[in-house]
HTML snippet that shows the backbone in 3Dmol.js (N, CA, C, O; Angstrom):
<script src="https://3Dmol.org/build/3Dmol-min.js"></script>
<div id="view" style="width:600px;height:400px;position:relative"></div>
<script>
const pdb = `
ATOM      1  N   MET A   1       1.180  -1.453   0.088  1.00  0.00           N
ATOM      2  CA  MET A   1      -0.065  -0.252  -0.306  1.00  0.00           C
ATOM      3  C   MET A   1       1.318   1.353   0.135  1.00  0.00           C
ATOM      4  O   MET A   1       2.285   1.488   0.885  1.00  0.00           O
ATOM      5  N   LEU A   2       0.499   2.309  -0.979  1.00  0.00           N
ATOM      6  CA  LEU A   2       1.152   3.035  -0.705  1.00  0.00           C
ATOM      7  C   LEU A   2       1.205   4.228   0.703  1.00  0.00           C
ATOM      8  O   LEU A   2       0.276   4.277   1.509  1.00  0.00           O
ATOM      9  N   GLY A   3       2.257   4.998   0.793  1.00  0.00           N
ATOM     10  CA  GLY A   3       2.505   5.159   2.000  1.00  0.00           C
ATOM     11  C   GLY A   3       3.097   4.248   3.433  1.00  0.00           C
ATOM     12  O   GLY A   3       3.968   4.560   4.244  1.00  0.00           O
ATOM     13  N   GLY A   4       2.348   3.187   3.358  1.00  0.00           N
ATOM     14  CA  GLY A   4       1.811   2.437   4.422  1.00  0.00           C
ATOM     15  C   GLY A   4       0.645   2.385   5.243  1.00  0.00           C
ATOM     16  O   GLY A   4       0.370   1.592   6.143  1.00  0.00           O
ATOM     17  N   ASN A   5      -0.047   3.432   4.757  1.00  0.00           N
ATOM     18  CA  ASN A   5      -1.637   3.315   5.678  1.00  0.00           C
ATOM     19  C   ASN A   5      -2.369   4.171   5.100  1.00  0.00           C
ATOM     20  O   ASN A   5      -1.757   5.113   4.598  1.00  0.00           O
ATOM     21  N   ARG A   6      -3.850   4.161   4.966  1.00  0.00           N
ATOM     22  CA  ARG A   6      -4.252   4.795   4.730  1.00  0.00           C
ATOM     23  C   ARG A   6      -5.252   6.399   4.434  1.00  0.00           C
ATOM     24  O   ARG A   6      -6.137   6.890   3.733  1.00  0.00           O
ATOM     25  N   GLY A   7      -4.167   6.717   5.727  1.00  0.00           N
ATOM     26  CA  GLY A   7      -3.961   8.623   5.997  1.00  0.00           C
ATOM     27  C   GLY A   7      -3.067   8.670   4.661  1.00  0.00           C
ATOM     28  O   GLY A   7      -3.718   8.682   3.616  1.00  0.00           O
ATOM     29  N   GLY A   8      -2.080   8.691   4.581  1.00  0.00           N
ATOM     30  CA  GLY A   8      -1.179   8.254   3.631  1.00  0.00           C
ATOM     31  C   GLY A   8      -1.526   8.813   2.082  1.00  0.00           C
ATOM     32  O   GLY A   8      -1.205   9.797   1.415  1.00  0.00           O
ATOM     33  N   LEU A   9      -2.255   7.779   1.919  1.00  0.00           N
ATOM     34  CA  LEU A   9      -3.115   7.953   0.858  1.00  0.00           C
ATOM     35  C   LEU A   9      -4.156   9.072   0.195  1.00  0.00           C
ATOM     36  O   LEU A   9      -4.330   9.761  -0.810  1.00  0.00           O
ATOM     37  N   GLY A  10      -4.780   8.714   1.631  1.00  0.00           N
ATOM     38  CA  GLY A  10      -6.105  10.428   1.687  1.00  0.00           C
ATOM     39  C   GLY A  10      -5.325  11.512   1.113  1.00  0.00           C
ATOM     40  O   GLY A  10      -5.720  12.197   0.169  1.00  0.00           O
ATOM     41  N   ARG A  11      -3.670  11.720   1.986  1.00  0.00           N
ATOM     42  CA  ARG A  11      -2.783  13.016   1.451  1.00  0.00           C
ATOM     43  C   ARG A  11      -2.486  13.026   0.409  1.00  0.00           C
ATOM     44  O   ARG A  11      -2.491  13.955  -0.399  1.00  0.00           O
ATOM     45  N   LEU A  12      -2.193  11.990   0.307  1.00  0.00           N
ATOM     46  CA  LEU A  12      -1.440  11.881  -1.603  1.00  0.00           C
ATOM     47  C   LEU A  12      -2.696  12.592  -2.587  1.00  0.00           C
ATOM     48  O   LEU A  12      -2.648  13.416  -3.501  1.00  0.00           O
ATOM     49  N   ARG A  13      -4.020  11.726  -1.818  1.00  0.00           N
ATOM     50  CA  ARG A  13      -4.658  12.637  -3.153  1.00  0.00           C
ATOM     51  C   ARG A  13      -5.536  13.702  -2.959  1.00  0.00           C
ATOM     52  O   ARG A  13      -6.303  13.960  -3.887  1.00  0.00           O
ATOM     53  N   SER A  14      -5.591  14.514  -1.732  1.00  0.00           N
ATOM     54  CA  SER A  14      -5.272  15.595  -1.842  1.00  0.00           C
ATOM     55  C   SER A  14      -4.074  16.322  -2.277  1.00  0.00           C
ATOM     56  O   SER A  14      -4.240  17.480  -2.659  1.00  0.00           O
ATOM     57  N   CYS A  15      -3.000  15.868  -2.278  1.00  0.00           N
ATOM     58  CA  CYS A  15      -1.868  16.658  -3.072  1.00  0.00           C
ATOM     59  C   CYS A  15      -2.345  16.812  -4.441  1.00  0.00           C
ATOM     60  O   CYS A  15      -2.477  17.894  -5.014  1.00  0.00           O
ATOM     61  N   ALA A  16      -2.641  15.454  -5.018  1.00  0.00           N
ATOM     62  CA  ALA A  16      -3.212  15.625  -6.126  1.00  0.00           C
ATOM     63  C   ALA A  16      -4.059  16.368  -6.897  1.00  0.00           C
ATOM     64  O   ALA A  16      -4.029  16.799  -8.049  1.00  0.00           O
ATOM     65  N   GLY A  17      -4.822  16.414  -5.980  1.00  0.00           N
ATOM     66  CA  GLY A  17      -6.405  17.408  -6.432  1.00  0.00           C
ATOM     67  C   GLY A  17      -6.130  18.454  -6.367  1.00  0.00           C
ATOM     68  O   GLY A  17      -6.694  19.163  -7.200  1.00  0.00           O
ATOM     69  N   ARG A  18      -5.213  19.119  -5.456  1.00  0.00           N
ATOM     70  CA  ARG A  18      -4.711  20.624  -5.063  1.00  0.00           C
ATOM     71  C   ARG A  18      -3.841  20.271  -6.990  1.00  0.00           C
ATOM     72  O   ARG A  18      -4.606  20.632  -7.885  1.00  0.00           O
ATOM     73  N   LEU A  19      -2.522  19.688  -7.493  1.00  0.00           N
ATOM     74  CA  LEU A  19      -2.428  19.602  -8.433  1.00  0.00           C
ATOM     75  C   LEU A  19      -3.453  19.901  -9.559  1.00  0.00           C
ATOM     76  O   LEU A  19      -3.353  20.986 -10.133  1.00  0.00           O
ATOM     77  N   TRP A  20      -4.487  18.986  -9.948  1.00  0.00           N
ATOM     78  CA  TRP A  20      -4.829  19.410 -10.930  1.00  0.00           C
ATOM     79  C   TRP A  20      -5.770  20.682 -10.729  1.00  0.00           C
ATOM     80  O   TRP A  20      -6.253  20.973 -11.824  1.00  0.00           O
ATOM     81  N   ARG A  21      -6.158  21.453  -9.830  1.00  0.00           N
ATOM     82  CA  ARG A  21      -6.716  22.663  -9.873  1.00  0.00           C
ATOM     83  C   ARG A  21      -5.800  23.511 -10.549  1.00  0.00           C
ATOM     84  O   ARG A  21      -6.232  24.219 -11.459  1.00  0.00           O
ATOM     85  N   GLY A  22      -4.368  23.553 -10.181  1.00  0.00           N
ATOM     86  CA  GLY A  22      -3.162  24.260 -10.438  1.00  0.00           C
ATOM     87  C   GLY A  22      -2.919  23.746 -12.110  1.00  0.00           C
ATOM     88  O   GLY A  22      -2.725  24.559 -13.013  1.00  0.00           O
ATOM     89  N   ARG A  23      -2.964  22.405 -12.300  1.00  0.00           N
ATOM     90  CA  ARG A  23      -3.137  22.520 -13.671  1.00  0.00           C
ATOM     91  C   ARG A  23      -3.995  23.084 -14.723  1.00  0.00           C
ATOM     92  O   ARG A  23      -3.618  23.556 -15.796  1.00  0.00           O
ATOM     93  N   ARG A  24      -5.555  22.944 -14.151  1.00  0.00           N
ATOM     94  CA  ARG A  24      -6.489  23.824 -14.791  1.00  0.00           C
ATOM     95  C   ARG A  24      -6.346  25.351 -15.063  1.00  0.00           C
ATOM     96  O   ARG A  24      -7.114  25.853 -15.884  1.00  0.00           O
ATOM     97  N   ARG A  25      -5.221  26.292 -14.300  1.00  0.00           N
ATOM     98  CA  ARG A  25      -4.953  27.487 -13.705  1.00  0.00           C
ATOM     99  C   ARG A  25      -3.920  27.317 -15.049  1.00  0.00           C
ATOM    100  O   ARG A  25      -3.885  28.195 -15.911  1.00  0.00           O
ATOM    101  N   ALA A  26      -3.156  26.194 -15.122  1.00  0.00           N
ATOM    102  CA  ALA A  26      -1.918  27.168 -15.949  1.00  0.00           C
ATOM    103  C   ALA A  26      -2.645  26.808 -17.456  1.00  0.00           C
ATOM    104  O   ALA A  26      -2.329  27.423 -18.475  1.00  0.00           O
ATOM    105  N   ALA A  27      -3.568  25.824 -17.440  1.00  0.00           N
ATOM    106  CA  ALA A  27      -3.928  25.865 -19.045  1.00  0.00           C
ATOM    107  C   ALA A  27      -4.804  27.448 -19.495  1.00  0.00           C
ATOM    108  O   ALA A  27      -4.934  27.853 -20.650  1.00  0.00           O
ATOM    109  N   ALA A  28      -5.397  28.245 -18.059  1.00  0.00           N
ATOM    110  CA  ALA A  28      -6.312  29.165 -18.090  1.00  0.00           C
ATOM    111  C   ALA A  28      -5.266  29.918 -18.826  1.00  0.00           C
ATOM    112  O   ALA A  28      -5.354  30.145 -20.032  1.00  0.00           O
ATOM    113  N   MET A  29      -3.767  30.499 -17.704  1.00  0.00           N
ATOM    114  CA  MET A  29      -2.939  31.241 -18.337  1.00  0.00           C
ATOM    115  C   MET A  29      -2.145  31.515 -19.665  1.00  0.00           C
ATOM    116  O   MET A  29      -1.576  32.456 -20.218  1.00  0.00           O
ATOM    117  N   ALA A  30      -2.509  29.715 -19.954  1.00  0.00           N
ATOM    118  CA  ALA A  30      -1.991  29.270 -20.878  1.00  0.00           C
ATOM    119  C   ALA A  30      -2.511  29.879 -22.879  1.00  0.00           C
ATOM    120  O   ALA A  30      -1.924  29.696 -23.946  1.00  0.00           O
ATOM    121  N   GLY A  31      -3.957  30.674 -22.504  1.00  0.00           N
ATOM    122  CA  GLY A  31      -4.700  30.722 -23.934  1.00  0.00           C
ATOM    123  C   GLY A  31      -5.584  29.425 -23.395  1.00  0.00           C
ATOM    124  O   GLY A  31      -6.425  29.295 -24.285  1.00  0.00           O
ATOM    125  N   GLY A  32      -5.733  28.817 -22.807  1.00  0.00           N
ATOM    126  CA  GLY A  32      -6.690  27.566 -22.868  1.00  0.00           C
ATOM    127  C   GLY A  32      -6.875  26.886 -23.725  1.00  0.00           C
ATOM    128  O   GLY A  32      -7.968  26.365 -23.949  1.00  0.00           O
ATOM    129  N   GLY A  33      -5.611  26.693 -24.568  1.00  0.00           N
ATOM    130  CA  GLY A  33      -5.472  26.218 -25.578  1.00  0.00           C
ATOM    131  C   GLY A  33      -4.880  24.457 -25.717  1.00  0.00           C
ATOM    132  O   GLY A  33      -4.546  23.778 -26.688  1.00  0.00           O
ATOM    133  N   GLY A  34      -4.968  24.147 -24.069  1.00  0.00           N
ATOM    134  CA  GLY A  34      -4.733  22.570 -24.122  1.00  0.00           C
ATOM    135  C   GLY A  34      -2.975  22.678 -23.398  1.00  0.00           C
ATOM    136  O   GLY A  34      -2.056  23.471 -23.192  1.00  0.00           O
ATOM    137  N   MET A  35      -3.333  21.416 -23.254  1.00  0.00           N
ATOM    138  CA  MET A  35      -1.737  21.291 -22.242  1.00  0.00           C
ATOM    139  C   MET A  35      -0.615  21.323 -22.966  1.00  0.00           C
ATOM    140  O   MET A  35       0.392  21.479 -22.275  1.00  0.00           O
ATOM    141  N   GLY A  36      -0.368  21.194 -24.548  1.00  0.00           N
ATOM    142  CA  GLY A  36       0.442  20.760 -25.659  1.00  0.00           C
ATOM    143  C   GLY A  36       1.619  20.005 -24.773  1.00  0.00           C
ATOM    144  O   GLY A  36       1.195  19.254 -23.895  1.00  0.00           O
ATOM    145  N   GLN A  37       2.782  20.103 -24.884  1.00  0.00           N
ATOM    146  CA  GLN A  37       3.851  19.487 -24.490  1.00  0.00           C
ATOM    147  C   GLN A  37       4.331  19.694 -22.686  1.00  0.00           C
ATOM    148  O   GLN A  37       5.477  19.963 -22.329  1.00  0.00           O
ATOM    149  N   ARG A  38       3.348  19.526 -21.904  1.00  0.00           N
ATOM    150  CA  ARG A  38       3.732  19.566 -20.626  1.00  0.00           C
ATOM    151  C   ARG A  38       4.475  18.476 -19.940  1.00  0.00           C
ATOM    152  O   ARG A  38       4.489  17.360 -20.460  1.00  0.00           O
ATOM    153  N   MET A  39       5.233  18.749 -18.568  1.00  0.00           N
ATOM    154  CA  MET A  39       5.932  17.392 -18.099  1.00  0.00           C
ATOM    155  C   MET A  39       5.355  17.785 -16.592  1.00  0.00           C
ATOM    156  O   MET A  39       5.016  18.887 -16.161  1.00  0.00           O
ATOM    157  N   VAL A  40       5.366  16.499 -15.955  1.00  0.00           N
ATOM    158  CA  VAL A  40       4.933  16.804 -14.182  1.00  0.00           C
ATOM    159  C   VAL A  40       6.067  15.952 -13.795  1.00  0.00           C
ATOM    160  O   VAL A  40       6.456  14.950 -14.394  1.00  0.00           O
ATOM    161  N   TRP A  41       6.455  16.367 -12.932  1.00  0.00           N
ATOM    162  CA  TRP A  41       7.755  15.995 -11.859  1.00  0.00           C
ATOM    163  C   TRP A  41       7.251  15.251 -10.543  1.00  0.00           C
ATOM    164  O   TRP A  41       6.529  15.856  -9.749  1.00  0.00           O
ATOM    165  N   VAL A  42       7.383  14.804 -10.467  1.00  0.00           N
ATOM    166  CA  VAL A  42       7.310  14.242  -8.998  1.00  0.00           C
ATOM    167  C   VAL A  42       8.018  13.496  -8.253  1.00  0.00           C
ATOM    168  O   VAL A  42       8.195  12.282  -8.357  1.00  0.00           O
ATOM    169  N   ASP A  43       8.661  14.616  -7.069  1.00  0.00           N
ATOM    170  CA  ASP A  43       9.430  13.900  -5.878  1.00  0.00           C
ATOM    171  C   ASP A  43       8.987  13.651  -4.824  1.00  0.00           C
ATOM    172  O   ASP A  43       8.069  14.370  -4.428  1.00  0.00           O
ATOM    173  N   LEU A  44       9.435  12.606  -4.012  1.00  0.00           N
ATOM    174  CA  LEU A  44       8.725  11.636  -3.143  1.00  0.00           C
ATOM    175  C   LEU A  44      10.295  11.733  -1.701  1.00  0.00           C
ATOM    176  O   LEU A  44      11.421  11.322  -1.982  1.00  0.00           O
ATOM    177  N   GLU A  45      10.033  12.190  -0.650  1.00  0.00           N
ATOM    178  CA  GLU A  45      10.949  12.188   0.079  1.00  0.00           C
ATOM    179  C   GLU A  45      10.618  11.165   1.044  1.00  0.00           C
ATOM    180  O   GLU A  45       9.918  11.606   1.955  1.00  0.00           O
ATOM    181  N   MET A  46      11.079   9.163   1.187  1.00  0.00           N
ATOM    182  CA  MET A  46      10.844   8.641   2.203  1.00  0.00           C
ATOM    183  C   MET A  46      11.618   8.056   3.676  1.00  0.00           C
ATOM    184  O   MET A  46      12.701   8.387   4.158  1.00  0.00           O
ATOM    185  N   THR A  47      10.971   7.424   3.985  1.00  0.00           N
ATOM    186  CA  THR A  47      11.741   7.232   5.723  1.00  0.00           C
ATOM    187  C   THR A  47      13.053   6.527   4.959  1.00  0.00           C
ATOM    188  O   THR A  47      14.195   6.701   5.383  1.00  0.00           O
ATOM    189  N   GLY A  48      12.731   5.642   3.687  1.00  0.00           N
ATOM    190  CA  GLY A  48      13.940   4.223   3.437  1.00  0.00           C
ATOM    191  C   GLY A  48      13.884   4.304   1.686  1.00  0.00           C
ATOM    192  O   GLY A  48      13.228   4.941   0.862  1.00  0.00           O
ATOM    193  N   LEU A  49      14.651   3.573   1.658  1.00  0.00           N
ATOM    194  CA  LEU A  49      14.741   3.351   0.394  1.00  0.00           C
ATOM    195  C   LEU A  49      13.325   2.136   0.092  1.00  0.00           C
ATOM    196  O   LEU A  49      12.499   2.387  -0.786  1.00  0.00           O
ATOM    197  N   ASP A  50      13.246   1.074   0.801  1.00  0.00           N
ATOM    198  CA  ASP A  50      12.008  -0.012   0.676  1.00  0.00           C
ATOM    199  C   ASP A  50      10.654   0.400   0.493  1.00  0.00           C
ATOM    200  O   ASP A  50       9.914   0.713   1.426  1.00  0.00           O
ATOM    201  N   VAL A  51      10.295   0.399  -0.850  1.00  0.00           N
ATOM    202  CA  VAL A  51       9.047   0.950  -0.777  1.00  0.00           C
ATOM    203  C   VAL A  51       7.763   0.264  -0.049  1.00  0.00           C
ATOM    204  O   VAL A  51       6.770   0.912   0.282  1.00  0.00           O
ATOM    205  N   GLU A  52       7.929  -1.238   0.171  1.00  0.00           N
ATOM    206  CA  GLU A  52       7.082  -1.722   0.221  1.00  0.00           C
ATOM    207  C   GLU A  52       6.759  -1.642   1.754  1.00  0.00           C
ATOM    208  O   GLU A  52       5.644  -1.772   2.258  1.00  0.00           O
ATOM    209  N   LYS A  53       8.121  -1.368   2.496  1.00  0.00           N
ATOM    210  CA  LYS A  53       8.126  -1.353   4.157  1.00  0.00           C
ATOM    211  C   LYS A  53       8.372   0.326   4.604  1.00  0.00           C
ATOM    212  O   LYS A  53       8.241   0.676   5.777  1.00  0.00           O
ATOM    213  N   ASP A  54       8.705   1.201   3.617  1.00  0.00           N
ATOM    214  CA  ASP A  54       9.139   2.676   4.307  1.00  0.00           C
ATOM    215  C   ASP A  54       7.803   3.536   4.118  1.00  0.00           C
ATOM    216  O   ASP A  54       6.842   2.781   4.267  1.00  0.00           O
ATOM    217  N   GLN A  55       7.533   4.416   3.933  1.00  0.00           N
ATOM    218  CA  GLN A  55       6.525   5.476   4.419  1.00  0.00           C
ATOM    219  C   GLN A  55       7.121   6.890   3.648  1.00  0.00           C
ATOM    220  O   GLN A  55       8.269   7.336   3.644  1.00  0.00           O
ATOM    221  N   ILE A  56       6.070   7.331   3.098  1.00  0.00           N
ATOM    222  CA  ILE A  56       6.502   9.152   2.249  1.00  0.00           C
ATOM    223  C   ILE A  56       6.394   9.907   3.410  1.00  0.00           C
ATOM    224  O   ILE A  56       5.794   9.787   4.478  1.00  0.00           O
ATOM    225  N   LEU A  57       7.156  10.734   2.895  1.00  0.00           N
ATOM    226  CA  LEU A  57       7.136  11.894   4.521  1.00  0.00           C
ATOM    227  C   LEU A  57       6.563  13.008   3.288  1.00  0.00           C
ATOM    228  O   LEU A  57       5.460  13.488   3.547  1.00  0.00           O
ATOM    229  N   GLU A  58       7.069  13.364   2.254  1.00  0.00           N
ATOM    230  CA  GLU A  58       7.131  14.991   1.844  1.00  0.00           C
ATOM    231  C   GLU A  58       6.634  14.279   0.188  1.00  0.00           C
ATOM    232  O   GLU A  58       7.183  13.322  -0.359  1.00  0.00           O
ATOM    233  N   MET A  59       5.395  15.123  -0.371  1.00  0.00           N
ATOM    234  CA  MET A  59       5.784  14.911  -1.774  1.00  0.00           C
ATOM    235  C   MET A  59       5.437  16.345  -1.956  1.00  0.00           C
ATOM    236  O   MET A  59       4.775  17.067  -1.211  1.00  0.00           O
ATOM    237  N   ALA A  60       6.375  16.795  -3.812  1.00  0.00           N
ATOM    238  CA  ALA A  60       6.416  17.181  -4.302  1.00  0.00           C
ATOM    239  C   ALA A  60       6.569  17.507  -5.770  1.00  0.00           C
ATOM    240  O   ALA A  60       7.587  17.277  -6.423  1.00  0.00           O
ATOM    241  N   CYS A  61       5.014  18.290  -6.409  1.00  0.00           N
ATOM    242  CA  CYS A  61       4.694  18.430  -7.843  1.00  0.00           C
ATOM    243  C   CYS A  61       5.048  19.557  -8.863  1.00  0.00           C
ATOM    244  O   CYS A  61       4.828  20.768  -8.892  1.00  0.00           O
ATOM    245  N   LEU A  62       5.632  18.748  -9.621  1.00  0.00           N
ATOM    246  CA  LEU A  62       6.159  20.637 -10.691  1.00  0.00           C
ATOM    247  C   LEU A  62       5.211  20.100 -11.967  1.00  0.00           C
ATOM    248  O   LEU A  62       5.135  18.965 -12.439  1.00  0.00           O
ATOM    249  N   ILE A  63       4.564  21.250 -12.326  1.00  0.00           N
ATOM    250  CA  ILE A  63       4.522  20.669 -14.335  1.00  0.00           C
ATOM    251  C   ILE A  63       5.087  21.964 -14.986  1.00  0.00           C
ATOM    252  O   ILE A  63       4.895  23.061 -14.462  1.00  0.00           O
ATOM    253  N   THR A  64       5.668  21.838 -15.944  1.00  0.00           N
ATOM    254  CA  THR A  64       6.513  22.641 -16.553  1.00  0.00           C
ATOM    255  C   THR A  64       5.774  22.033 -18.231  1.00  0.00           C
ATOM    256  O   THR A  64       5.348  20.998 -18.742  1.00  0.00           O
ATOM    257  N   ASP A  65       5.986  23.386 -18.538  1.00  0.00           N
ATOM    258  CA  ASP A  65       6.024  23.331 -20.166  1.00  0.00           C
ATOM    259  C   ASP A  65       7.307  22.885 -20.842  1.00  0.00           C
ATOM    260  O   ASP A  65       8.292  22.274 -20.428  1.00  0.00           O
ATOM    261  N   SER A  66       6.948  23.423 -22.094  1.00  0.00           N
ATOM    262  CA  SER A  66       8.643  21.991 -22.677  1.00  0.00           C
ATOM    263  C   SER A  66      10.039  23.067 -22.783  1.00  0.00           C
ATOM    264  O   SER A  66      11.085  22.628 -23.261  1.00  0.00           O
ATOM    265  N   ASP A  67       9.939  24.538 -22.279  1.00  0.00           N
ATOM    266  CA  ASP A  67      11.418  25.144 -22.118  1.00  0.00           C
ATOM    267  C   ASP A  67      11.414  24.965 -20.832  1.00  0.00           C
ATOM    268  O   ASP A  67      12.100  25.835 -20.296  1.00  0.00           O
ATOM    269  N   LEU A  68      10.775  23.948 -19.792  1.00  0.00           N
ATOM    270  CA  LEU A  68      11.088  24.153 -18.321  1.00  0.00           C
ATOM    271  C   LEU A  68      10.423  25.602 -17.519  1.00  0.00           C
ATOM    272  O   LEU A  68      10.702  26.022 -16.396  1.00  0.00           O
ATOM    273  N   ASN A  69       9.713  26.022 -18.266  1.00  0.00           N
ATOM    274  CA  ASN A  69       9.296  27.225 -16.839  1.00  0.00           C
ATOM    275  C   ASN A  69       7.648  26.510 -16.654  1.00  0.00           C
ATOM    276  O   ASN A  69       6.735  26.198 -17.420  1.00  0.00           O
ATOM    277  N   VAL A  70       7.980  26.461 -14.691  1.00  0.00           N
ATOM    278  CA  VAL A  70       7.620  25.873 -13.854  1.00  0.00           C
ATOM    279  C   VAL A  70       5.876  26.570 -14.336  1.00  0.00           C
ATOM    280  O   VAL A  70       5.975  27.761 -14.631  1.00  0.00           O
ATOM    281  N   LEU A  71       5.167  26.306 -14.389  1.00  0.00           N
ATOM    282  CA  LEU A  71       3.518  25.976 -14.946  1.00  0.00           C
ATOM    283  C   LEU A  71       2.806  26.101 -13.232  1.00  0.00           C
ATOM    284  O   LEU A  71       2.316  27.218 -13.073  1.00  0.00           O
ATOM    285  N   ALA A  72       2.724  25.551 -12.477  1.00  0.00           N
ATOM    286  CA  ALA A  72       2.034  24.907 -11.463  1.00  0.00           C
ATOM    287  C   ALA A  72       2.926  24.051 -10.900  1.00  0.00           C
ATOM    288  O   ALA A  72       3.452  23.101 -11.480  1.00  0.00           O
ATOM    289  N   GLU A  73       3.225  24.623  -8.962  1.00  0.00           N
ATOM    290  CA  GLU A  73       3.681  23.617  -8.276  1.00  0.00           C
ATOM    291  C   GLU A  73       2.797  23.495  -6.931  1.00  0.00           C
ATOM    292  O   GLU A  73       1.936  24.296  -6.567  1.00  0.00           O
ATOM    293  N   VAL A  74       3.220  22.257  -6.244  1.00  0.00           N
ATOM    294  CA  VAL A  74       2.592  22.019  -5.515  1.00  0.00           C
ATOM    295  C   VAL A  74       3.142  20.947  -4.277  1.00  0.00           C
ATOM    296  O   VAL A  74       3.570  19.889  -4.739  1.00  0.00           O
ATOM    297  N   SER A  75       3.198  21.071  -2.670  1.00  0.00           N
ATOM    298  CA  SER A  75       4.586  20.331  -2.346  1.00  0.00           C
ATOM    299  C   SER A  75       3.646  20.280  -0.870  1.00  0.00           C
ATOM    300  O   SER A  75       2.909  21.198  -0.511  1.00  0.00           O
ATOM    301  N   THR A  76       3.809  19.284  -0.290  1.00  0.00           N
ATOM    302  CA  THR A  76       3.298  18.891   0.939  1.00  0.00           C
ATOM    303  C   THR A  76       3.680  17.822   1.875  1.00  0.00           C
ATOM    304  O   THR A  76       3.990  16.789   1.282  1.00  0.00           O
ATOM    305  N   ALA A  77       3.755  17.753   3.216  1.00  0.00           N
ATOM    306  CA  ALA A  77       3.934  17.048   4.410  1.00  0.00           C
ATOM    307  C   ALA A  77       3.059  15.961   4.745  1.00  0.00           C
ATOM    308  O   ALA A  77       2.041  16.067   5.429  1.00  0.00           O
ATOM    309  N   VAL A  78       3.721  14.410   3.983  1.00  0.00           N
ATOM    310  CA  VAL A  78       2.234  13.713   3.961  1.00  0.00           C
ATOM    311  C   VAL A  78       2.123  13.125   5.701  1.00  0.00           C
ATOM    312  O   VAL A  78       1.117  12.529   6.088  1.00  0.00           O
TER     313      VAL A  78
END
`;
const viewer = $3Dmol.createViewer("view");
viewer.addModel(pdb, "pdb");
viewer.setStyle({}, {cartoon: {color: "spectrum"}});
viewer.zoomTo();
viewer.render();
</script>
């Protein structure tokens, strides 16, 4: 199970929701012409390296355009 507990998964979903809202704002700022060549960058800080045993402590996400300009970002402690 992701993060080792249900609470962590709920917080991850909350983070994903905020990221989705940021993505919509970024599309609106870009003139609403679709997302084009966007990239999503995800960084997880964990208690260790074993994905089956260790838990997620912090998550950060960025959405960039093809020139690597940051369009939206979110970070949260899990």
